[in-house]
C-alpha positions in Angstrom: 101.8 -49.8 14.1 98.3 -50.3 12.7 96.9 -51.5 16.0 93.4 -52.7 16.5 91.3 -49.7 17.6 88.0 -51.3 18.4 86.0 -52.4 21.5 87.2 -55.2 23.6 85.1 -57.4 25.7 86.3 -58.7 29.1 84.1 -61.8 28.7 81.8 -60.8 31.5 79.6 -58.4 29.6 81.9 -55.4 30.0 83.2 -53.4 27.1 86.0 -50.9 26.7 86.7 -48.5 23.9 90.2 -47.8 22.6 89.8 -44.2 23.8 89.2 -45.5 27.3 92.2 -47.8 27.0 94.4 -44.7 26.4 93.4 -43.2 29.8 95.1 -46.0 31.8 98.6 -46.0 33.3 101.1 -47.3 30.6 102.7 -49.5 33.2 100.1 -50.7 35.6 102.5 -52.9 37.4 104.3 -50.3 39.4 102.1 -50.6 42.5 100.4 -53.9 41.7 100.3 -57.1 43.8 103.2 -59.6 43.3 101.2 -62.1 41.1 100.3 -59.3 38.6 103.9 -58.0 38.5 105.2 -61.5 37.9 102.6 -62.0 35.1 103.6 -58.8 33.5 107.3 -59.7 33.7 106.6 -62.9 31.9 104.9 -61.0 29.1 107.9 -58.8 28.8 110.3 -61.7 28.7 108.5 -63.7 26.0 110.3 -64.6 22.9 108.4 -64.1 19.7 108.7 -64.6 15.9 110.5 -61.6 14.2 107.6 -61.1 11.8 105.5 -60.1 14.8 106.3 -56.6 16.2 105.0 -56.0 19.7 104.9 -52.9 21.8 103.3 -51.9 25.1 100.3 -49.6 25.0 98.1 -47.9 27.6 95.8 -50.3 29.3 92.1 -50.0 30.1 91.5 -49.1 33.8 87.7 -49.7 34.0 87.5 -53.5 33.7 89.8 -54.6 36.6 91.9 -53.0 39.3 95.0 -53.9 37.4 95.6 -54.1 33.6 98.5 -54.4 31.2 98.1 -54.1 27.4 100.1 -54.9 24.3 99.6 -54.2 20.6 101.1 -56.3 17.8 101.3 -56.4 14.1 102.4 -59.2 11.6 104.7 -57.4 9.2 105.8 -58.3 5.7 108.0 -55.5 4.3 105.9 -52.3 4.5 102.6 -54.1 4.9 100.8 -55.1 8.1 99.1 -58.5 7.4 97.3 -58.6 10.7 97.2 -56.7 13.9 95.7 -56.9 17.4 95.6 -56.0 21.0 96.1 -58.3 24.0 95.1 -57.1 27.5 95.9 -58.8 30.8 93.4 -58.0 33.6 93.8 -58.8 37.2 91.4 -58.6 40.2 93.1 -59.9 43.4 89.7 -60.6 44.9 88.7 -62.8 42.0 85.9 -62.3 39.5 82.8 -64.5 39.5 82.4 -64.4 35.7 86.1 -65.1 35.1 86.2 -67.9 37.7 89.7 -66.7 38.5 91.8 -63.6 39.3 93.2 -63.1 35.8 91.6 -62.6 32.4 93.1 -62.2 28.9 91.1 -60.2 26.4 92.0 -59.8 22.8 91.0 -58.3 19.4 92.6 -59.7 16.3 91.9 -58.5 12.8 93.2 -59.1 9.2 92.3 -58.5 5.6 90.9 -61.5 3.7 91.0 -62.8 0.2 87.5 -62.8 -1.3 87.4 -66.5 -1.7 88.2 -67.0 2.0 85.8 -64.4 3.1 83.0 -66.2 1.3 83.6 -69.5 3.1 80.6 -70.2 5.3 82.8 -72.2 7.7 85.3 -69.3 8.2 84.0 -68.1 11.7 84.2 -71.7 13.1 87.7 -72.1 11.6 88.9 -68.8 13.1 87.6 -69.7 16.5 89.3 -73.1 16.2 92.6 -71.3 15.4 92.3 -69.5 18.8 91.5 -72.6 20.9 94.0 -74.7 18.8 96.8 -72.2 19.5 96.3 -72.5 23.2 95.9 -76.3 23.1 99.0 -76.7 20.9 101.1 -75.2 23.7 99.5 -77.3 26.4 97.8 -74.4 28.1 94.9 -74.8 30.5 92.2 -72.1 30.4 88.6 -71.6 31.3 85.5 -69.6 30.5 86.4 -68.8 26.9 84.0 -66.5 25.1 84.1 -64.3 22.0 82.9 -63.5 18.6 84.1 -63.8 15.0 82.9 -61.1 12.6 83.3 -60.8 8.9 83.0 -57.4 7.3 83.1 -56.4 3.6 83.4 -53.0 1.9 82.3 -52.2 -1.6 83.2 -48.9 -3.2 81.1 -46.6 -5.5 81.2 -43.3 -7.3 84.5 -41.6 -6.9 85.9 -44.7 -5.1 84.6 -47.2 -7.7 88.1 -48.1 -8.8 88.9 -49.6 -5.5 88.5 -53.4 -5.3 86.1 -54.8 -2.7 87.8 -55.6 0.6 86.9 -58.1 3.3 88.1 -58.2 6.9 87.9 -60.7 9.8 87.8 -59.8 13.4 88.2 -62.2 16.4 87.2 -60.8 19.8 87.8 -63.2 22.6 88.6 -63.6 26.3 89.6 -66.5 28.5 90.8 -67.2 32.0 94.4 -68.5 32.1 95.0 -71.3 34.7 97.0 -69.9 37.6 100.1 -71.7 38.6 102.6 -71.4 41.4 102.0 -68.4 43.6 98.7 -67.7 41.7 100.6 -66.6 38.6 99.5 -67.8 35.1 102.0 -68.6 32.4 101.3 -65.4 30.6 104.4 -65.7 28.4 103.1 -68.9 26.9 99.6 -67.4 26.5 101.2 -64.5 24.6 103.1 -66.9 22.4 99.9 -68.7 21.6 98.2 -65.4 20.8 101.0 -64.6 18.4 100.5 -68.0 16.8 96.9 -67.0 16.2 98.1 -63.7 14.7 100.5 -65.5 12.4 97.8 -68.0 11.3 95.3 -65.2 10.6 98.0 -63.4 8.6 98.7 -66.5 6.5 102.3 -67.2 7.9 103.5 -70.8 8.1 103.8 -72.2 11.6 107.1 -71.8 13.4 109.0 -75.0 14.0 109.8 -76.4 17.4 112.8 -74.6 18.9 112.8 -72.0 16.1 115.9 -69.9 16.7 114.4 -67.0 14.8 112.3 -66.0 17.8 113.3 -62.7 19.4 112.7 -61.1 22.8 109.8 -58.8 23.3 109.4 -55.9 22.8 110.3 -55.1 19.2 109.6 -51.5 18.6 109.4 -49.7 15.3 108.9 -46.1 14.2 105.1 -45.7 13.7 105.9 -43.2 10.9 107.7 -45.9 8.9 104.3 -47.0 7.4 
């Protein structure tokens, strides 16, 4: 899976590199408090569109006492249209900057058509995709923060035959509202995040009650691409 291998922000000024994320326990829920275990179980039970392939990955251990991470890619044949990482953080004592005990942190990225990359409103539109995906599922959240970055590459010399390429990156974090027992609806937040991935990748929205959704995780051989 061509997963996002960049820095993630926890929304409170902290950053983590992908190499740091690989140092964590793959399943941080084994000795975790009950609310965190329940939140992780909800992520594992989520039902997602078949075009989005999700797998668990090692979580960062420097941002919160407990963490759980997923990587995902939007797949069309042998091509990854978009990819990203979603990290669930939990601090039982609460976090002043989060204003809660849980935090969701994400990085989403995709290649862009040149015309779209040139649109001056693109960053605002991409941020609205994130907030709109959460609102469309009726999710309550607080303290959202993030950045939208456009990058373009132009090739010269021996690489001059390659066409120019543009990429969008959305880095964001938010505090999911905690429900019964202090547990947020992480399954619905994951579904919203996958809606964002699909929109960035250019997929049409899934209809209500879409029977094509499948249970997480979908795993594929990383050597297949």
